[in-house]
N, C-alpha and C positions, 0 to 999 in steps of 0.2 A: 316540148315541155314548157318553154318560156311562153309560147302562145297561149297555152291553157291557163297559165298563171295570170296573164294580163288580159285574157278575154273578157272578164266582167267589166274591167275598166274601159276597154275598147268599146264594148257594147253601150255602156253608159254614156261615153263621150259621143258616140254616133247618135244616140237618142237626143242628147243636148243640142247637137248641131241640127238635127232634124226639127226639133222644137223651135230653135231660133229661126230657121228658115220659114217655118209656118208663122211664127210670131211676127216676123218682119214682112211677110208677104203682102203685096198690094191687093191680092185677089180676095182677101178675107173681108167680108162685109162688116163683121162686127168682132171686136176683141172677145166678146162673150163666147164665140165659137172656138176659141183657141184653148188648148190645154193650158191650164193655169199653173202647171208645175214649174214653168220657166218664167220667173218674175224679173222685173227690171233689176232688182237687187242681185239676183243670181247671175244675170247677164253681166252686170258690172263686176261681180266677183271673178267670173271667168276671164273677163277682159283685163283684169289686173295682173293676170299671170303673164310674165314676160314671154314674148313670142307665141302666145296663144293665137290660133287662127280659127275662124268659124268655118271656113270652107277648106276642105282638103283639095289641093290642086293636083290634078292629074295631067301628065303630059299626054300629047296625042298618041305617042307610041305606047304608053302604059295602058291607055284606054283601049287601043286597038288590040294589044296583047290579051287583056282580060276578055274582050269581046270574042276573040278567036278561041280562047280557052272555054268560054261559055258555049260557043257553037260546038266545040268538040264534046263537051259534057252532054249537050242535048242529043248529039248524034249517038253517043254511047248509051244514054239512059232514057232517051225519048221525052225528056222534059227539062225545064230550067230550074227545078226545085233542088238547088244545091244544098246539101245538108250542112248543118253547123254542129260540130266542126267537120270540115271536109279535109281529111289528112293529106290527100293527094295534092291539092292546090288550096291551101288555107285562105289565100286571098279571095277565092271565089265564094267561100262559105260565109 
């Protein structure tokens, strides 16, 4: 229940983090290629939030656990196209 209520916010934040990663990437030849939805002003607004982090940190064991769960999903369903929401393991979806 709580997950479904916060899912839109989670998805939005995940998108902002992805846009920030793309925006700050050294691999981009030109800023013109970057989605312009994340501006410097928006970056600064997010950075003003106490304890806001751009990158979610995963411990090695968390990564390995999710990887194993993904392998189990692939074995069961034949693909890695985990639906959103995936009620059995919400962290995978």
